[in-house]
C-alpha positions as CSV (number, residue, x, y, z in Angstrom):
1,X,36.7,-13.1,5.8
2,X,35.4,-12.7,2.3
3,X,37.4,-15.6,1.0
4,X,36.2,-17.8,3.8
5,X,32.5,-17.0,3.1
6,X,33.0,-17.6,-0.6
7,X,34.7,-20.9,0.0
8,X,31.9,-21.9,2.4
9,X,29.3,-21.0,-0.2
10,X,31.0,-23.1,-2.8
11,X,31.4,-26.0,-0.4
12,X,27.7,-26.0,0.4
13,X,26.8,-25.9,-3.3
14,X,29.3,-28.8,-4.0
15,X,27.7,-31.1,-1.5
16,X,24.1,-30.1,-2.1
17,X,23.9,-29.9,-5.8
18,X,24.5,-32.2,-8.7
19,X,27.9,-32.0,-10.4
20,X,26.8,-30.3,-13.6
21,X,24.9,-27.6,-11.5
22,X,27.9,-27.1,-9.4
23,X,30.1,-26.6,-12.5
24,X,27.7,-24.0,-13.9
25,X,27.5,-22.1,-10.6
26,X,31.3,-22.3,-10.2
27,X,31.9,-20.9,-13.7
28,X,29.4,-18.1,-13.0
29,X,31.2,-17.4,-9.7
30,X,34.5,-17.1,-11.4
31,X,33.2,-14.8,-14.1
32,X,31.8,-12.5,-11.4
33,X,35.1,-12.5,-9.6
34,X,37.0,-11.6,-12.7
35,X,34.5,-8.9,-13.6
36,X,34.8,-7.4,-10.2
37,X,38.6,-7.6,-10.1
38,X,39.0,-6.0,-13.6
39,X,36.7,-3.1,-12.6
40,X,38.6,-2.0,-9.6
41,X,42.1,-2.9,-10.7
42,X,43.0,-0.4,-13.4
43,X,45.5,2.5,-13.4
44,X,45.2,5.8,-15.1
45,X,48.2,7.8,-16.3
46,X,48.9,11.5,-16.0
47,X,46.6,12.1,-19.0
48,X,43.2,10.5,-19.7
49,X,39.9,11.1,-21.5
50,X,37.1,11.2,-18.9
51,X,33.4,12.0,-19.1
52,X,31.8,14.0,-16.3
53,X,28.6,12.1,-15.2
54,X,27.6,13.8,-12.0
55,X,28.0,17.1,-10.1
56,X,26.1,17.3,-6.9
57,X,26.5,17.9,-3.2
58,X,30.0,19.5,-3.9
59,X,31.3,16.3,-5.5
60,X,32.3,15.8,-9.2
61,X,32.2,12.3,-10.6
62,X,33.8,11.2,-13.9
63,X,33.8,8.0,-15.9
64,X,36.8,6.3,-17.4
65,X,36.2,3.1,-19.4
66,X,32.9,2.5,-17.5
67,X,34.5,3.2,-14.1
68,X,33.7,6.0,-11.7
69,X,36.3,8.4,-10.5
70,X,36.2,11.4,-8.1
71,X,37.4,14.5,-9.8
72,X,39.2,17.1,-7.7
73,X,41.1,20.3,-8.4
74,X,40.2,22.4,-11.4
75,X,36.6,21.2,-11.8
76,X,34.6,24.4,-11.5
77,X,33.9,24.9,-15.2
78,X,33.2,21.3,-16.0
79,X,29.6,20.3,-16.6
80,X,27.8,17.0,-16.7
81,X,28.2,15.4,-20.1
82,X,31.6,17.0,-20.9
83,X,34.1,14.6,-22.4
84,X,37.6,16.1,-21.7
85,X,41.2,15.1,-21.9
86,X,42.5,15.7,-18.3
87,X,46.1,16.3,-17.2
88,X,46.8,15.6,-13.5
89,X,47.5,13.0,-10.9
90,X,45.6,9.8,-10.2
91,X,45.4,8.4,-6.7
92,X,44.1,4.8,-6.7
93,X,41.7,4.4,-3.8
94,X,38.8,2.0,-4.1
95,X,35.4,2.8,-2.7
96,X,33.5,-0.4,-3.2
97,X,30.2,0.9,-2.0
98,X,30.0,3.6,-4.7
99,X,32.1,1.9,-7.4
100,X,34.8,4.6,-7.3
101,X,38.3,3.5,-8.2
102,X,40.1,6.6,-6.9
103,X,40.6,10.4,-7.1
104,X,42.0,12.3,-10.1
105,X,43.4,15.7,-9.2
106,X,43.0,17.9,-12.3
107,X,45.7,20.4,-13.2
108,X,44.3,21.4,-16.6
109,X,41.9,20.0,-19.2
110,X,40.6,20.3,-22.7
111,X,36.9,19.6,-23.6
112,X,36.8,17.4,-26.7
113,X,33.0,17.1,-27.0
114,X,29.7,17.0,-25.2
115,X,27.8,13.7,-24.8
116,X,24.1,13.1,-24.6
117,X,24.3,13.6,-20.8
118,X,25.2,17.2,-21.4
119,X,22.0,17.8,-23.4
120,X,19.9,15.9,-20.9
121,X,21.3,17.9,-17.9
122,X,20.8,21.3,-19.6
123,X,17.2,20.3,-20.5
124,X,16.6,19.3,-16.9
125,X,17.9,22.6,-15.6
126,X,15.5,24.4,-18.0
127,X,12.6,22.1,-17.0
128,X,13.3,22.8,-13.3
129,X,13.4,26.5,-13.9
130,X,10.1,26.3,-15.7
131,X,8.5,24.4,-12.9
132,X,10.0,26.8,-10.3
133,X,8.5,29.8,-12.0
134,X,5.0,28.2,-12.1
135,X,4.7,26.3,-8.7
136,X,7.6,27.5,-6.6
137,X,10.9,25.9,-5.5
138,X,9.5,23.3,-3.1
139,X,7.0,21.7,-5.5
140,X,9.4,22.1,-8.4
141,X,12.1,20.2,-6.6
142,X,9.6,17.4,-5.6
143,X,8.4,17.1,-9.2
144,X,11.9,16.8,-10.5
145,X,12.7,14.1,-7.9
146,X,9.5,12.1,-8.2
147,X,9.3,12.2,-12.0
148,X,12.8,12.4,-13.2
149,X,15.1,11.2,-10.4
150,X,16.8,14.6,-9.7
151,X,17.1,14.3,-5.9
152,X,19.7,17.1,-5.8
153,X,17.0,19.7,-5.5
154,X,15.5,18.2,-2.3
155,X,16.5,19.6,1.1
156,X,17.6,17.4,3.9
157,X,14.5,18.2,5.9
158,X,12.3,17.0,3.1
159,X,14.3,13.8,2.8
160,X,13.9,13.3,6.5
161,X,10.1,13.7,6.3
162,X,10.0,11.1,3.6
163,X,12.0,8.7,5.8
164,X,9.7,9.2,8.7
165,X,6.7,8.5,6.5
166,X,8.3,5.4,5.0
167,X,8.0,6.6,1.4
168,X,11.6,7.6,0.7
169,X,11.6,5.1,-2.2
170,X,9.0,7.3,-4.0
171,X,11.3,10.3,-4.3
172,X,13.8,8.7,-6.7
173,X,13.1,6.8,-9.9
174,X,12.4,3.2,-9.1
175,X,10.6,0.2,-10.5
176,X,7.3,1.6,-9.4
177,X,7.8,4.7,-11.5
178,X,8.8,2.8,-14.6
179,X,5.9,0.4,-14.2
180,X,3.5,3.3,-14.0
181,X,5.0,4.9,-17.1
182,X,5.0,1.7,-19.1
183,X,1.4,0.8,-18.2
184,X,0.3,4.3,-19.2
185,X,2.2,4.1,-22.5
186,X,1.1,0.6,-23.4
187,X,-2.6,1.6,-23.3
188,X,-2.1,4.2,-26.0
189,X,0.9,3.0,-28.1
190,X,1.3,-0.8,-27.8
191,X,4.2,-3.0,-26.7
192,X,6.9,-1.9,-29.1
193,X,6.6,1.9,-28.9
194,X,6.0,1.8,-25.1
195,X,9.1,-0.4,-24.6
196,X,11.2,2.0,-26.6
197,X,9.9,5.0,-24.8
198,X,10.4,3.3,-21.5
199,X,14.1,2.7,-22.4
200,X,14.3,6.4,-23.2
201,X,12.9,7.2,-19.8
202,X,15.4,5.0,-18.1
203,X,18.3,6.8,-19.8
204,X,16.7,10.2,-19.2
205,X,16.4,9.6,-15.5
206,X,20.0,8.5,-15.1
207,X,19.9,4.7,-15.5
208,X,19.2,3.9,-11.8
209,X,19.7,0.3,-10.9
210,X,16.0,-0.2,-9.8
211,X,14.8,1.3,-13.1
212,X,17.1,-0.9,-15.1
213,X,15.9,-3.9,-13.1
214,X,12.3,-3.1,-13.8
215,X,12.9,-2.5,-17.5
216,X,14.6,-5.8,-18.0
217,X,11.8,-7.6,-16.1
218,X,9.1,-5.8,-18.2
219,X,11.0,-6.7,-21.4
220,X,11.2,-10.4,-20.5
221,X,7.5,-10.4,-19.5
222,X,6.2,-8.8,-22.6
223,X,8.4,-10.6,-25.2
224,X,8.3,-14.1,-23.6
225,X,4.8,-14.4,-25.1
226,X,6.2,-13.4,-28.5
227,X,8.5,-16.4,-28.5
228,X,5.9,-18.7,-26.9
229,X,7.7,-19.1,-23.5
230,X,6.2,-19.0,-20.0
231,X,7.2,-16.1,-17.9
232,X,8.8,-16.9,-14.5
233,X,9.2,-13.8,-12.3
234,X,12.0,-15.2,-10.1
235,X,14.0,-16.2,-13.2
236,X,13.4,-12.8,-14.7
237,X,14.5,-11.1,-11.4
238,X,17.7,-13.2,-11.4
239,X,18.4,-12.5,-15.0
240,X,18.2,-8.7,-14.5
241,X,20.6,-9.0,-11.6
242,X,23.1,-11.0,-13.6
243,X,23.0,-8.5,-16.5
244,X,23.4,-5.4,-14.3
245,X,26.3,-6.9,-12.2
246,X,28.2,-8.0,-15.3
247,X,28.1,-4.4,-16.5
248,X,28.4,-2.6,-13.1
249,X,29.8,-5.2,-10.6
250,X,30.1,-2.6,-7.8
251,X,26.3,-2.6,-7.6
252,X,26.6,-5.6,-5.4
253,X,27.5,-3.1,-2.6
254,X,24.9,-0.4,-3.7
255,X,22.2,0.1,-1.1
256,X,19.6,1.1,-3.7
257,X,20.3,-2.0,-5.8
258,X,20.1,-4.3,-2.8
259,X,16.9,-2.8,-1.4
260,X,15.3,-2.9,-4.8
261,X,15.9,-6.6,-5.3
262,X,15.0,-7.5,-1.7
263,X,11.7,-5.6,-1.9
264,X,10.9,-7.1,-5.3
265,X,11.7,-10.6,-4.0
266,X,9.5,-10.1,-1.0
267,X,6.6,-9.0,-3.3
268,X,7.1,-12.0,-5.6
269,X,7.1,-14.5,-2.8
270,X,4.7,-13.2,-0.2
271,X,2.3,-10.7,-1.8
272,X,-0.4,-13.2,-2.6
273,X,0.0,-15.0,0.7
274,X,-0.4,-11.9,2.7
275,X,-3.3,-10.8,0.6
276,X,-5.1,-14.0,1.3
277,X,-4.7,-13.4,5.1
278,X,-6.4,-9.9,4.6
279,X,-9.4,-11.2,2.7
280,X,-11.8,-9.5,5.2
281,X,-10.5,-6.0,4.1
282,X,-11.7,-4.1,1.1
283,X,-10.0,-5.3,-2.1
284,X,-8.0,-2.1,-2.7
285,X,-6.9,-1.7,0.9
286,X,-5.8,-5.4,1.0
287,X,-3.8,-5.0,-2.1
288,X,-2.0,-1.9,-0.8
289,X,-1.3,-3.4,2.6
290,X,-0.1,-6.7,1.0
291,X,2.3,-4.8,-1.3
292,X,3.7,-2.7,1.5
293,X,4.2,-5.5,4.0
294,X,5.7,-8.0,1.5
295,X,8.1,-5.3,0.2
296,X,9.3,-4.6,3.7
297,X,9.8,-8.3,4.7
298,X,13.2,-8.8,3.2
299,X,14.3,-5.2,3.1
300,X,13.9,-4.6,6.8
301,X,17.1,-6.6,7.8
302,X,19.1,-4.8,5.2
303,X,17.9,-1.4,6.5
304,X,19.0,-2.5,10.0
305,X,22.5,-3.2,8.7
306,X,22.9,-0.1,6.6
307,X,20.4,2.9,6.9
308,X,19.7,2.1,10.5
309,X,16.4,3.9,10.9
310,X,12.8,3.1,10.0
311,X,9.5,5.1,9.8
312,X,7.0,3.2,11.9
313,X,4.0,4.8,10.1
314,X,5.2,3.5,6.7
315,X,1.9,1.6,6.3
316,X,-0.1,4.8,6.5
317,X,2.4,6.6,4.4
318,X,2.2,4.0,1.6
319,X,-1.6,3.8,1.8
320,X,-2.4,7.5,1.7
321,X,0.6,9.1,-0.1
322,X,1.7,6.6,-2.7
323,X,-1.5,7.0,-4.8
324,X,-1.0,10.7,-4.8
325,X,2.7,10.4,-5.7
326,X,1.7,8.1,-8.5
327,X,-0.6,10.8,-9.9
328,X,2.3,13.3,-9.8
329,X,4.5,10.9,-11.7
330,X,1.9,10.5,-14.4
331,X,1.1,14.2,-14.6
332,X,4.8,15.2,-14.5
333,X,5.7,12.9,-17.4
334,X,2.7,14.0,-19.5
335,X,3.7,17.6,-18.9
336,X,7.1,16.8,-20.3
337,X,5.5,15.8,-23.6
338,X,3.7,19.2,-23.7
339,X,6.8,21.2,-22.7
340,X,6.6,23.4,-25.8
341,X,2.8,23.9,-25.7
342,X,2.4,26.5,-23.0
343,X,-1.3,26.2,-22.4
344,X,-1.2,22.4,-21.9
345,X,2.0,22.5,-19.9
346,X,0.6,25.2,-17.5
347,X,-2.6,23.3,-17.1
348,X,-0.8,20.0,-16.2
349,X,1.5,21.9,-13.8
350,X,-1.5,23.4,-12.1
351,X,-2.9,19.9,-11.7
352,X,0.5,18.9,-10.2
353,X,0.2,21.8,-7.7
354,X,-3.3,20.8,-6.6
355,X,-2.0,17.2,-6.0
356,X,0.9,18.5,-3.9
357,X,-1.5,20.6,-1.9
358,X,-3.4,17.3,-1.1
359,X,-0.1,15.6,-0.3
360,X,0.8,18.4,2.1
361,X,-2.6,17.9,3.9
362,X,-2.1,14.2,4.2
363,X,1.5,14.6,5.4
364,X,0.4,17.2,8.0
365,X,-2.1,14.7,9.6
366,X,0.4,11.8,9.4
367,X,3.1,14.0,11.0
368,X,0.7,14.9,13.8
369,X,0.8,11.3,14.9
370,X,4.2,12.2,16.4
371,X,5.6,8.9,15.2
372,X,9.4,9.3,15.1
373,X,12.1,7.5,13.1
374,X,13.0,4.3,15.0
375,X,16.8,3.7,15.3
376,X,17.7,0.2,14.3
377,X,20.8,-1.9,15.2
378,X,22.6,-4.9,13.7
379,X,20.8,-7.0,16.3
380,X,17.4,-6.0,14.9
381,X,18.3,-7.4,11.5
382,X,19.8,-10.6,12.9
383,X,16.6,-11.1,15.0
384,X,14.3,-10.8,12.1
385,X,16.4,-13.1,10.0
386,X,16.3,-15.6,12.9
387,X,12.5,-15.4,13.2
388,X,12.1,-15.8,9.4
389,X,14.3,-18.9,9.4
390,X,12.3,-20.3,12.3
391,X,9.2,-19.9,10.3
392,X,10.7,-21.7,7.3
393,X,11.9,-24.6,9.6
394,X,8.5,-24.8,11.2
395,X,6.8,-25.0,7.8
396,X,9.1,-27.9,7.0
397,X,7.9,-29.9,10.1
398,X,10.6,-28.9,12.5
399,X,7.9,-28.1,15.1
400,X,10.4,-28.0,18.1
401,X,11.7,-24.7,16.7
402,X,8.4,-23.0,17.5
403,X,9.8,-21.4,20.7
404,X,12.9,-20.0,19.1
405,X,11.2,-16.7,18.0
406,X,10.2,-16.0,21.6
407,X,13.9,-16.5,22.7
408,X,15.0,-14.2,19.9
409,X,12.5,-11.5,20.8
410,X,13.6,-11.7,24.5
411,X,17.3,-11.4,23.5
412,X,16.7,-8.4,21.2
413,X,14.6,-6.7,23.9
414,X,17.4,-7.1,26.5
415,X,19.9,-5.8,24.1
416,X,17.8,-2.8,23.0
417,X,16.5,-1.9,26.5
418,X,19.2,-3.1,29.0
419,X,18.2,-3.5,32.6
420,X,21.8,-3.2,33.7
421,X,23.1,0.4,33.2
422,X,26.2,0.8,31.1
423,X,28.7,3.7,30.8
424,X,31.0,3.9,27.8
425,X,33.9,6.3,27.4
426,X,35.3,7.4,24.1
427,X,38.3,9.7,24.0
428,X,40.9,11.0,21.6
429,X,42.8,14.1,20.4
430,X,40.5,17.0,21.3
431,X,37.4,15.1,22.5
432,X,35.9,13.0,25.2
433,X,32.5,11.4,25.2
434,X,30.5,9.6,27.9
435,X,27.6,7.5,26.8
436,X,25.0,6.2,29.4
437,X,22.6,3.5,28.3
438,X,19.8,2.3,30.6
439,X,16.4,1.0,29.5
440,X,15.0,3.5,27.0
441,X,17.5,6.2,27.9
442,X,20.6,6.8,25.7
443,X,22.4,9.9,27.1
444,X,25.5,11.3,25.5
445,X,27.8,13.9,27.3
446,X,30.2,15.5,24.8
447,X,33.3,17.5,25.5
448,X,35.1,18.5,22.3
449,X,36.9,21.2,20.4
450,X,34.7,23.2,18.1
451,X,36.8,22.3,15.1
452,X,35.8,18.7,15.5
453,X,32.1,19.4,14.8
454,X,31.7,17.2,11.7
455,X,33.5,14.3,13.4
456,X,31.2,14.6,16.4
457,X,28.1,14.5,14.2
458,X,29.3,11.2,12.7
459,X,29.9,9.7,16.2
460,X,26.5,10.9,17.4
461,X,24.8,9.2,14.4
462,X,26.6,6.0,15.4
463,X,25.5,6.1,19.1
464,X,22.0,7.5,18.3
465,X,21.3,9.1,21.7
466,X,17.9,10.5,22.6
467,X,19.5,13.1,24.9
468,X,22.7,15.1,24.2
469,X,24.6,17.3,26.7
470,X,27.3,19.3,24.9
471,X,30.4,20.8,26.7
472,X,28.8,20.9,30.2
473,X,30.2,23.3,32.8
474,X,30.9,21.9,36.2
475,X,29.1,18.9,37.6
476,X,26.0,17.3,36.0
477,X,23.7,14.9,37.9
478,X,21.5,12.4,36.2
479,X,19.0,10.0,37.9
480,X,18.7,6.7,36.1
481,X,16.1,5.6,38.6
482,X,14.9,7.0,42.0
483,X,17.8,5.2,43.8
484,X,20.7,5.4,41.3
485,X,22.4,8.7,40.5
486,X,25.3,9.4,38.1
487,X,27.3,12.6,38.7
488,X,29.5,13.7,35.8
489,X,32.3,16.2,35.9
490,X,35.3,17.1,33.7
491,X,37.6,14.6,35.3
492,X,35.5,11.8,36.8
493,X,32.1,10.0,36.7
494,X,30.6,9.1,40.1
495,X,27.9,6.5,40.6
496,X,25.8,7.0,43.8
497,X,23.3,4.9,45.6
498,X,22.3,6.4,48.9
499,X,25.6,6.6,50.8
500,X,27.5,4.2,48.6
501,X,29.4,5.4,45.5
502,X,32.0,4.5,43.0
503,X,34.3,6.8,41.0
504,X,35.6,6.3,37.4
505,X,38.4,8.7,36.4
506,X,38.3,10.3,32.9
507,X,41.2,11.0,30.6
508,X,42.3,14.6,29.9
509,X,39.9,16.0,27.2
510,X,42.3,18.2,25.2
511,X,45.6,16.4,25.8
512,X,47.2,16.0,22.3
513,X,49.0,12.9,23.6
514,X,45.8,11.0,24.1
515,X,45.3,8.5,21.4
516,X,41.8,7.4,20.4
517,X,40.5,4.8,22.8
518,X,37.4,3.6,24.6
519,X,36.4,2.0,27.9
520,X,33.1,0.2,28.7
521,X,31.6,-0.4,32.1
522,X,28.5,-2.2,33.5
523,X,26.9,-0.9,36.7
524,X,25.9,-3.6,39.3
525,X,24.4,-2.0,42.4
526,X,26.9,0.7,43.3
527,X,30.0,-0.8,41.6
528,X,31.2,-0.1,38.1
529,X,32.9,-3.1,36.4
530,X,35.0,-2.6,33.4
531,X,33.9,-5.0,30.6
532,X,36.6,-4.2,28.0
């Protein structure tokens, strides 16, 4: 599939571009392919020198010649920044999404030295402890995440709240953070010192892809004038992507990297156009809305394909919360400069606490709206892409395409809120699931062994039901509408409409001989028809 897409892309370029442009693109394509191949195709012997680069969420990550490796076994005493000679076994297993080339099971090791990452990590631990003593665990974890990219201190409930409010991008270091830091530094120290300190900040916060992208673009913007060249934002964005992917080719699969570039591309292309449409609004409000909407324009389809949920109050979240988060970012980084001056540090941390109290108040009122996370599907992303392409074609005088968005919206609505009920069965060793989908209802009936709890959570996340019935006893009746009733027992599902009914037999739930399989039915009147 990948080879076919690559060949199709090159074929389009060959027929649409001039020969010299095609040759340049082809060479670039080959360099990217070689870089990607070399990254993931390397073997490690029974002994290797590896640097520990991350320890979070029960997972230890090491780096070998610029490549990421999962470290298992004897890792308890290893710390971030340790460079050690490891003895053990390497299992080559590529994880393209995270850039991991395999697992290294450590038998024993010898630490040879500590890198700069060790010093940074220890300092961050002291900094977190200092914040914790002054403003408590909750605000300390938020400060570390907002200002320095340390999301490991955040709880899952806090992350979920950020998702609901559509400001999850604010809690890890991004281009927004670096832009704020650079602008603040430039006002007091000039281009050269602010550029150097911005680079230090990128390294200190973990060299996130979005921060590196922003730094490269700032660098090109500021120094293009020094060499008497005009700055082109799209060329700058492309250059940053090329440089990052040459060093870390696996970033092409990284969600954060992709969303960062899609959001920036949307802002560059549509920020001014959207702002012109909002000319009746106050200037600051129009700027905030234009920035928020343009950033979401291209990232929304990607979210549909990957994260698969979306906070519908993201506009309110970005308008009311982002300015306050920006204040925390500035105050947090200034407090870092006064770390050893207790009076100034305590004063700045008190200001951070007051800002967080304001944020809590704003979040309380936004949460009171009751707006939930919207579950997205692949079809949502395809639909938005189709509408966007229709817009482009219409702008290029293909006026007959103007009705296509209505057809797309109708198709997506039928898919999302089916008017024909469907019943899906999923069964395997130790579990049996029944999923009923009709209009807005997504009901999941689960029968499974308690030892399969984690596997069931993953399945539930995929199906995204709004009602779950776990291990029911006896029969369970559900009314899909006043006329249509579904009766579910341990061995069958019965569809009833007045006196008429149809019965679907279920496989044995805990039969070890049952292999994983699924069956899918559509209900027409009182008859269940198997689709596949």
